[in-house]
GUBA-101519 format. One record per residue: y, x, z of N, C-alpha, C, O in turn; residue in three letters. Coordinates in steps of 0.02 Angstrom, whole numbers, padded with zeros to 5 digits, always signed. Layout:
<nodes>
YXZYXZYXZYXZALA...
</nodes>
This chain:
<nodes>
+06381+04528+03922+06341+04500+03950+06262+04542+03977+06255+04598+03954GLY+06241+04532+03994+06156+04567+04001+06174+04540+04087+06215+04501+04112GLY+06108+04594+04118+06096+04585+04175+06104+04674+04190+06099+04718+04148PHE+06118+04680+04259+06117+04747+04295+06053+04722+04338+06050+04666+04363ASP+06005+04770+04342+05946+04778+04378+05962+04811+04446+06011+04843+04466PHE+05880+04781+04484+05903+04825+04559+05882+04897+04533+05879+04914+04474MET+05867+04943+04597+05872+05008+04579+05791+05035+04574+05750+05018+04616ALA+05775+05076+04522+05714+05059+04510+05663+05120+04594+05686+05170+04623ARG+05617+05096+04602+05574+05107+04652+05561+05179+04646+05553+05205+04591PRO+05559+05222+04715+05556+05278+04715+05489+05326+04664+05433+05328+04688PRO+05494+05341+04637+05439+05391+04604+05371+05409+04623+05329+05424+04580ALA+05356+05408+04702+05307+05403+04752+05278+05337+04703+05225+05343+04672ASP+05314+05285+04701+05260+05227+04672+05241+05232+04630+05195+05192+04625TYR+05250+05271+04569+05204+05270+04515+05172+05312+04501+05146+05319+04445TYR+05161+05371+04572+05131+05438+04557+05051+05391+04548+05031+05374+04492GLY+05019+05379+04601+04953+05342+04608+04956+05260+04572+04905+05226+04579GLY+05009+05233+04537+04984+05186+04519+04925+05157+04467+04898+05103+04474LEU+04912+05201+04420+04842+05191+04375+04799+05204+04423+04750+05221+04389GLY+04785+05208+04469+04721+05231+04501+04725+05158+04565+04673+05135+04589ALA+04776+05137+04579+04786+05087+04625+04769+05018+04588+04748+04968+04616ARG+04782+05024+04521+04764+04970+04476+04670+04978+04451+04626+04935+04448LEU+04668+05039+04440+04589+05026+04421+04538+04994+04493+04488+04957+04490GLU+04578+05029+04563+04546+04994+04615+04552+04929+04618+04498+04899+04612ARG+04607+04889+04628+04613+04822+04619+04572+04784+04578+04549+04729+04594LEU+04560+04822+04507+04531+04775+04456+04434+04788+04462+04386+04757+04440ALA+04444+04853+04504+04385+04849+04511+04356+04794+04576+04298+04774+04569THR+04382+04777+04615+04377+04749+04674+04355+04681+04647+04299+04657+04655GLU+04414+04649+04611+04427+04600+04586+04370+04573+04544+04357+04513+04539ALA+04325+04642+04504+04284+04623+04450+04212+04609+04493+04161+04592+04463ALA+04213+04617+04564+04167+04633+04616+04108+04642+04593+04062+04601+04592SER+04110+04714+04567+04069+04774+04534+04029+04743+04458+03971+04757+04442GLY+04064+04710+04429+04049+04677+04377+04041+04736+04320+03995+04740+04280ALA+04097+04780+04325+04087+04856+04274+04127+04825+04224+04146+04767+04223GLY+04142+04885+04168+04176+04866+04111+04281+04870+04140+04331+04860+04106GLY+04276+04881+04185+04357+04876+04187+04393+04939+04173+04373+04993+04193VAL+04441+04933+04142+04473+04971+04067+04510+05022+04132+04517+04994+04187ALA+04530+05084+04127+04558+05142+04138+04619+05104+04147+04631+05062+04105ALA+04656+05111+04188+04732+05094+04233+04729+05009+04254+04778+04974+04265ASN+04663+04989+04256+04668+04924+04262+04698+04869+04216+04717+04813+04232GLY+04696+04903+04148+04712+04847+04102+04764+04868+04057+04761+04851+03998GLY+04819+04910+04084+04867+04940+04034+04853+05017+04017+04825+05059+04052LEU+04870+05022+03973+04877+05087+03939+04918+05146+03982+04959+05136+04027SER+04895+05212+03954+04946+05255+03997+05027+05237+03985+05074+05233+04024ALA+05021+05229+03919+05103+05226+03866+05126+05159+03927+05174+05172+03964ALA+05095+05099+03933+05118+05059+03962+05150+05080+04034+05206+05074+04060GLN+05095+05104+04053+05134+05145+04131+05191+05179+04136+05239+05181+04174LEU+05169+05212+04076+05230+05268+04072+05323+05221+04074+05367+05220+04116ALA+05317+05183+03993+05352+05131+03997+05374+05103+04060+05429+05120+04082GLU+05333+05055+04096+05357+05024+04166+05392+05078+04217+05436+05050+04250ALA+05385+05139+04231+05414+05190+04257+05472+05188+04219+05519+05161+04248GLU+05483+05210+04162+05553+05218+04142+05605+05170+04130+05659+05188+04107GLU+05592+05102+04145+05632+05044+04148+05628+05014+04232+05660+04964+04249LEU+05592+05045+04269+05585+05036+04349+05548+04975+04362+05562+04947+04415GLY+05494+04941+04316+05480+04879+04313+05401+04893+04373+05363+04942+04378VAL+05401+04832+04407+05344+04862+04456+05282+04835+04425+05295+04798+04378LEU+05218+04844+04437+05159+04811+04413+05113+04804+04484+05113+04839+04535VAL+05077+04750+04466+05020+04732+04511+04982+04709+04486+04994+04694+04428ASP+04912+04692+04516+04855+04662+04477+04810+04638+04528+04798+04665+04582ARG+04786+04582+04505+04751+04541+04553+04671+04501+04507+04660+04517+04449ASP+04650+04480+04524+04566+04458+04510+04592+04414+04431+04549+04384+04399GLU+04658+04414+04411+04658+04366+04349+04715+04404+04291+04727+04395+04231GLN+04732+04437+04327+04770+04482+04284+04814+04541+04309+04806+04570+04363GLY+04880+04561+04243+04923+04619+04293+04965+04577+04284+04962+04527+04249VAL+05025+04604+04334+05082+04551+04342+05127+04614+04338+05120+04659+04380LEU+05189+04620+04271+05236+04646+04278+05316+04609+04310+05337+04552+04310LEU+05335+04653+04326+05394+04610+04381+05452+04666+04373+05439+04726+04367GLN+05519+04637+04374+05590+04673+04386+05640+04633+04393+05663+04594+04351ILE+05666+04647+04470+05719+04597+04490+05785+04617+04474+05798+04677+04477PHE+05835+04570+04456+05909+04570+04420+05943+04583+04514+05925+04554+04565THR+06003+04646+04504+06036+04631+04565+06079+04564+04575+06080+04524+04528ALA+06098+04557+04604+06129+04487+04658+06173+04469+04586+06207+04506+04550PRO+06158+04396+04581+06199+04348+04509+06255+04328+04517+06294+04316+04471VAL+06271+04318+04600+06320+04285+04620+06382+04309+04671+06389+04370+04663SER+06412+04294+04703+06459+04336+04752+06411+04339+04818+06404+04392+04848ASP+06377+04278+04840+06326+04289+04881+06261+04323+04869+06216+04295+04839ARG+06256+04383+04893+06213+04438+04886+06126+04421+04890+06083+04465+04889LYS+06112+04358+04894+06057+04361+04921+06037+04303+04853+05995+04261+04868THR+06053+04303+04812+06029+04257+04734+06018+04315+04676+06062+04339+04641LEU+05958+04329+04674+05933+04372+04602+05869+04317+04587+05836+04274+04617PHE+05875+04346+04524+05820+04324+04471+05772+04379+04456+05784+04438+04443LEU+05710+04345+04461+05637+04398+04436+05627+04379+04368+05629+04322+04346GLU+05614+04434+04337+05591+04448+04265+05499+04462+04266+05468+04514+04276VAL+05479+04405+04255+05391+04425+04259+05359+04418+04192+05370+04370+04155ILE+05317+04469+04177+05281+04455+04119+05211+04454+04150+05210+04481+04205GLN+05151+04431+04129+05101+04433+04157+05054+04448+04089+05071+04424+04035ARG+04993+04490+04096+04947+04515+04053+04876+04508+04072+04857+04522+04128VAL+04829+04481+04016+04768+04450+04021+04745+04410+04084+04693+04416+04115GLY+04802+04364+04097+04772+04298+04131+04776+04226+04102+04809+04184+04132CYS+04746+04211+04048+04706+04197+03988+04648+04171+04003+04603+04213+03998GLU+04621+04091+04029+04545+04100+04035+04508+04043+03989+04530+03986+03982ALA+04457+04065+03964+04436+04016+03923+04399+03949+03944+04346+03955+03976GLU+04423+03887+03930+04379+03830+03968+04364+03778+03918+04415+03757+03891ASP+04329+03761+03904+04285+03731+03851+04284+03752+03778+04265+03716+03732ASP+04310+03821+03773+04315+03852+03702+04394+03829+03688+04412+03823+03629GLY+04433+03818+03733+04512+03820+03732+04550+03877+03781+04531+03879+03839ARG+04576+03902+03770+04616+03964+03789+04675+03932+03840+04729+03915+03815VAL+04666+03927+03894+04722+03917+03943+04763+03945+03991+04730+03978+04032ARG+04825+03945+04002+04847+04022+04043+04823+04000+04099+04778+03959+04105GLY+04857+04031+04149+04848+04035+04199+04865+04132+04254+04852+04189+04233GLY+04887+04119+04303+04895+04172+04320+04886+04166+04397+04884+04108+04415CYS+04878+04219+04455+04875+04166+04526+04920+04260+04547+04928+04313+04516GLY+04936+04235+04616+04959+04280+04640+05026+04306+04617+05033+04329+04561GLY+05070+04303+04657+05144+04317+04641+05167+04400+04668+05223+04403+04693PHE+05132+04458+04663+05138+04525+04657+05153+04547+04735+05201+04584+04747GLY+05101+04517+04798+05088+04535+04848+05102+04603+04858+05141+04619+04903LYS+05070+04654+04814+05057+04720+04823+05134+04745+04809+05150+04794+04843GLY+05178+04722+04770+05265+04750+04757+05306+04750+04830+05346+04794+04846ASN+05286+04689+04875+05325+04650+04927+05353+04700+04962+05411+04696+04982PHE+05321+04744+04972+05364+04803+05022+05408+04848+04987+05447+04885+05018ALA+05402+04847+04924+05438+04907+04878+05492+04848+04863+05550+04869+04863VAL+05487+04796+04852+05544+04754+04837+05593+04748+04889+05653+04761+04884LEU+05554+04721+04956+05595+04715+04999+05657+04778+05016+05717+04769+05022PHE+05616+04847+05020+05641+04910+05034+05708+04921+04987+05763+04942+05005LYS+05687+04900+04926+05748+04902+04859+05809+04842+04882+05870+04847+04876THR+05776+04794+04905+05852+04736+04924+05890+04767+04983+05952+04767+04981VAL+05852+04796+05042+05859+04804+05110+05907+04893+05078+05938+04922+05123GLU+05908+04923+05017+05962+04961+05019+06008+04953+04998+06063+04976+05012ASP+05985+04899+04940+06065+04882+04885+06105+04845+04933+06166+04850+04930PHE+06074+04805+04980+06113+04774+05044+06172+04828+05078+06233+04819+05078LEU+06131+04888+05106+06161+04926+05146+06214+04965+05090+06271+04981+05108GLY+06197+04975+05038+06249+05022+04983+06301+04973+04974+06348+04993+04941ASP+06304+04912+04995+06371+04874+04966+06403+04869+05037+06456+04839+05035GLU+06386+04889+05098+06411+04878+05143+06463+04919+05160+06495+04910+05212ALA
</nodes>
C-alpha cells in the first residue's frame, strides 16, 4: 500500500524559501508588521518540508504545503495532490471559519518541471 511521490524539487528551491515566504508574508500584510520569520513556518518545519520534498507557498491567507503523488493509474496524467493549509482560519463574528485562497501558484513552475522530468524519464 501507500503512494509513491513525485521527485523532490531541486535543492535551490529550498535555498531561498524562508526569505521568499517572509517577503510574501510582508507583501500580504501590506506593511502591517508582525510577520513571523520564514513567513509563518519555523526553521524546523522548513527543514522537514525540504527533507520530505514538500512544496511550500504563501499568500495573504496563509501557508500552503503541497506534495504530489506519482501517477496513480496506467495513464501518466492522473496524480493526486496532498495539501495542508496553515494559518488560514479567520474569525468571523466570534466564530472561527476555515478558508484559504490560492492554489500554490508560486509552486506551479516547479511542479510543471517535476512532471515534465517524470514523463521524460518514463519515455
